[in-house]
C-alpha positions as CSV (number, residue, x, y, z in Angstrom):
1,M,-14.1,0.3,16.1
2,W,-13.9,4.5,17.4
3,K,-17.6,5.9,17.9
4,V,-17.5,10.0,17.9
5,S,-20.3,12.1,18.7
6,K,-21.8,15.7,18.6
7,D,-25.4,17.0,18.8
8,G,-27.2,13.6,18.7
9,H,-25.1,12.2,15.7
10,V,-22.8,9.5,15.5
11,L,-20.3,8.4,13.5
12,W,-18.1,5.0,13.7
13,I,-14.8,4.9,12.7
14,F,-13.5,1.1,11.8
15,G,-9.9,1.1,11.7
16,T,-8.0,-1.9,9.2
17,Y,-4.9,-3.4,9.3
18,S,-2.6,-4.7,6.6
19,P,-0.9,-7.3,6.6
20,L,-3.3,-10.0,7.3
21,P,-3.1,-13.6,7.8
22,I,-4.2,-15.7,4.3
23,K,-7.5,-17.1,4.9
24,M,-8.1,-14.9,7.9
25,D,-11.4,-15.0,9.6
26,W,-12.1,-11.9,11.5
27,R,-14.7,-11.2,14.4
28,S,-17.0,-8.8,12.5
29,H,-20.2,-9.4,14.6
30,E,-19.9,-5.4,16.2
31,V,-19.4,-4.5,12.9
32,E,-22.1,-6.1,11.3
33,A,-24.2,-4.7,14.2
34,V,-22.9,-1.1,13.6
35,I,-23.8,-1.2,10.2
36,K,-27.4,-2.6,11.0
37,R,-29.0,0.5,12.9
38,S,-26.6,3.2,10.6
39,Q,-27.9,5.2,7.6
40,E,-25.1,6.0,6.0
41,Y,-21.2,4.5,4.9
42,L,-18.3,6.7,4.1
43,A,-16.4,4.2,1.8
44,P,-12.5,5.2,2.1
45,P,-11.0,8.0,-0.2
46,V,-9.6,6.7,-3.6
47,S,-7.4,8.5,-6.4
48,K,-8.7,8.5,-9.9
49,I,-6.7,9.6,-12.9
50,E,-8.8,11.3,-15.4
51,T,-7.4,11.4,-19.1
52,S,-9.2,10.6,-22.0
53,Y,-9.4,6.7,-23.2
54,F,-7.7,7.3,-26.6
55,Q,-5.1,8.9,-24.8
56,M,-4.5,6.5,-22.6
57,A,-4.1,4.0,-25.4
58,L,-1.7,5.6,-27.0
59,A,0.2,6.1,-23.7
60,L,0.6,2.1,-23.0
61,P,3.5,1.3,-25.0
62,S,5.5,4.0,-23.2
63,L,4.5,1.5,-19.9
64,I,7.3,-1.0,-20.8
65,G,10.7,-0.6,-19.1
66,I,8.4,2.6,-16.6
67,N,9.9,0.1,-13.7
68,R,13.6,0.3,-14.7
69,N,16.7,2.6,-13.7
70,P,17.4,5.6,-15.9
71,D,20.7,4.6,-18.2
72,D,19.8,0.8,-17.2
73,A,21.6,1.5,-13.9
74,T,21.5,-1.3,-11.6
75,L,20.4,-1.2,-7.4
76,R,24.7,-1.5,-6.7
77,D,25.2,1.6,-8.9
78,V,22.2,3.7,-7.3
79,L,21.8,2.3,-3.7
80,P,25.0,3.3,-0.9
81,A,27.2,0.6,-0.2
82,E,25.5,-0.1,3.5
83,V,22.4,-0.6,2.0
84,Y,22.8,-2.9,-0.9
85,A,25.2,-5.0,1.6
86,R,21.7,-5.3,3.6
87,W,19.9,-6.4,0.6
88,L,22.3,-9.3,-0.6
89,P,20.8,-11.3,2.3
90,L,17.2,-10.8,2.2
91,K,17.3,-11.1,-1.9
92,E,18.6,-14.5,-1.6
93,K,16.1,-15.5,0.9
94,Y,13.2,-14.2,-0.9
95,L,14.1,-12.8,-4.5
96,P,17.2,-14.8,-5.6
97,R,16.1,-14.7,-9.3
98,N,15.8,-10.3,-8.9
99,E,18.2,-9.1,-11.9
100,E,18.5,-5.9,-9.9
101,R,17.7,-3.4,-12.8
102,D,14.2,-2.1,-11.5
103,R,14.3,1.2,-9.4
104,P,14.5,0.9,-5.8
105,I,11.0,1.5,-4.8
106,F,9.8,-1.1,-7.4
107,V,12.2,-4.2,-6.4
108,A,11.1,-3.0,-2.3
109,N,7.3,-3.9,-3.4
110,E,8.3,-7.0,-5.1
111,L,10.4,-7.7,-2.1
112,F,7.7,-7.0,0.4
113,S,5.3,-8.7,-1.1
114,A,7.4,-12.0,-1.6
115,A,8.4,-11.6,2.0
116,M,4.5,-11.6,3.4
117,K,4.0,-14.6,1.0
118,Q,6.5,-16.9,2.8
119,A,5.5,-15.6,5.8
120,G,1.6,-16.4,5.2
121,L,0.7,-12.9,5.4
122,T,-1.0,-10.7,2.3
123,T,-1.5,-7.0,1.5
124,S,-4.5,-8.3,-0.1
125,T,-7.8,-8.8,1.8
126,D,-11.3,-8.8,1.5
127,V,-12.0,-7.5,4.5
128,R,-13.5,-4.0,2.6
129,K,-15.5,-6.1,0.4
130,Q,-17.2,-7.7,3.3
131,V,-17.8,-4.6,4.8
132,E,-19.5,-3.3,1.5
133,K,-21.3,-6.0,1.0
134,M,-22.7,-5.6,4.5
135,V,-23.3,-1.8,3.7
136,D,-25.2,-3.1,0.2
137,Q,-27.4,-6.0,2.2
138,N,-28.4,-3.1,4.4
139,K,-29.3,-0.8,2.2
140,L,-27.4,1.9,3.5
141,K,-26.7,5.5,1.9
142,L,-23.2,5.0,0.2
143,T,-20.4,7.8,0.2
144,R,-17.7,7.7,-2.0
145,T,-14.5,10.5,-2.1
146,V,-12.9,10.6,-5.1
147,N,-9.3,12.4,-5.5
148,E,-9.2,13.0,-9.3
149,L,-5.5,13.3,-11.1
150,K,-6.5,15.2,-14.4
151,L,-3.4,14.1,-17.1
152,D,-3.5,16.0,-20.3
153,N,-0.7,14.2,-21.8
154,P,0.0,10.8,-20.3
155,R,2.8,9.4,-22.7
156,R,5.0,12.4,-21.9
157,L,4.5,12.1,-18.2
158,I,5.3,8.3,-18.3
159,K,8.4,8.9,-20.4
160,D,9.7,12.2,-18.0
161,F,9.1,9.6,-15.8
162,K,11.3,7.0,-16.7
163,K,14.4,9.5,-17.3
164,S,13.8,11.3,-14.2
165,P,15.5,10.0,-10.8
166,I,13.8,9.1,-7.4
167,D,14.8,9.7,-4.3
168,D,13.5,6.4,-3.2
169,V,16.8,5.0,-1.2
170,A,15.0,5.4,2.3
171,C,11.9,3.6,0.6
172,F,14.5,0.7,0.0
173,S,16.0,1.0,3.4
174,N,12.8,0.8,5.4
175,T,11.4,-1.8,3.6
176,L,14.7,-3.8,4.4
177,K,14.5,-2.5,8.0
178,R,10.8,-3.9,8.4
179,L,11.8,-7.2,6.8
180,E,14.9,-7.5,9.3
181,T,12.9,-6.5,12.6
182,D,9.4,-6.5,12.0
183,I,8.3,-10.1,10.4
184,E,6.9,-11.5,13.8
185,A,5.5,-8.3,15.1
186,M,3.1,-8.2,11.5
187,R,1.7,-11.6,12.6
188,V,1.2,-10.7,16.0
189,R,-0.6,-7.0,15.1
190,A,-2.7,-9.2,12.6
191,N,-3.8,-11.5,15.2
192,A,-4.7,-8.5,17.9
193,W,-6.4,-7.0,14.7
194,A,-8.8,-9.8,13.5
195,K,-9.8,-10.3,17.8
196,G,-10.0,-6.5,18.4
197,D,-7.4,-6.6,21.0
198,I,-6.8,-3.2,21.1
199,E,-4.2,-3.2,24.1
200,A,-2.0,-5.9,22.1
201,I,-1.6,-3.3,19.4
202,R,-1.0,-0.5,21.8
203,K,2.0,-2.5,23.2
204,L,3.6,-3.0,19.6
205,D,5.7,-0.5,17.6
206,F,5.1,0.5,14.1
207,N,7.3,0.8,11.6
208,E,6.1,3.5,9.2
209,Q,5.9,3.0,5.3
210,E,5.4,6.6,4.4
211,S,8.8,7.2,2.7
212,C,7.2,4.9,-0.2
213,S,4.9,6.9,-1.4
214,N,6.3,9.8,-0.5
215,A,9.3,9.2,-2.8
216,I,6.3,8.5,-5.6
217,R,4.3,11.6,-4.4
218,N,7.6,14.0,-4.2
219,S,9.1,13.1,-7.4
220,A,10.2,16.1,-9.6
221,V,7.7,14.5,-12.7
222,L,4.6,15.1,-10.6
223,R,5.2,18.3,-9.1
224,E,5.4,19.9,-12.1
């Protein structure tokens, strides 16, 4: 945790980490102590799509096949030869039944999830739920920040997305790199986080995964 002070006011920042060990026990005593003497909790920001229930119901059938490459292309068709060659051994290890029809960004997500499961790690933890349970028990004021994305025609957006290319090769390549070199480091970082060992965390390198979220944010469909 980091403590920020100004004019007699104190803000505690609680840094989380992912992935973490499945069924992990983390040292929550300091967090509980800070929450007990606090007045307000600022929840992590979330994004929310704003559209009518009727429009979303109409759009649901369009979601079928949204993960597929345009024109029924395969991974071999859309990936550079060097990246595709690196994918094959990881496919054999983690996703032997993958048919290679999905967009690289969706395969990258599936591959990463399978690798985490095999390594005993997970990106779905209940740390935030535990923190918010403490907040509720201590009756803190809860403040949420919501970024609302208004969609007037989600059905058309989905159809345009299915036909449009996405620059997600960097996302796929970085995911491969992370699984090729970073599995054991993920375990070390997770254990260091659980124990609050800041010095151990500072000594470790981190492979960035921003390229995957950027591939979606910067797609031509969402920029329109």
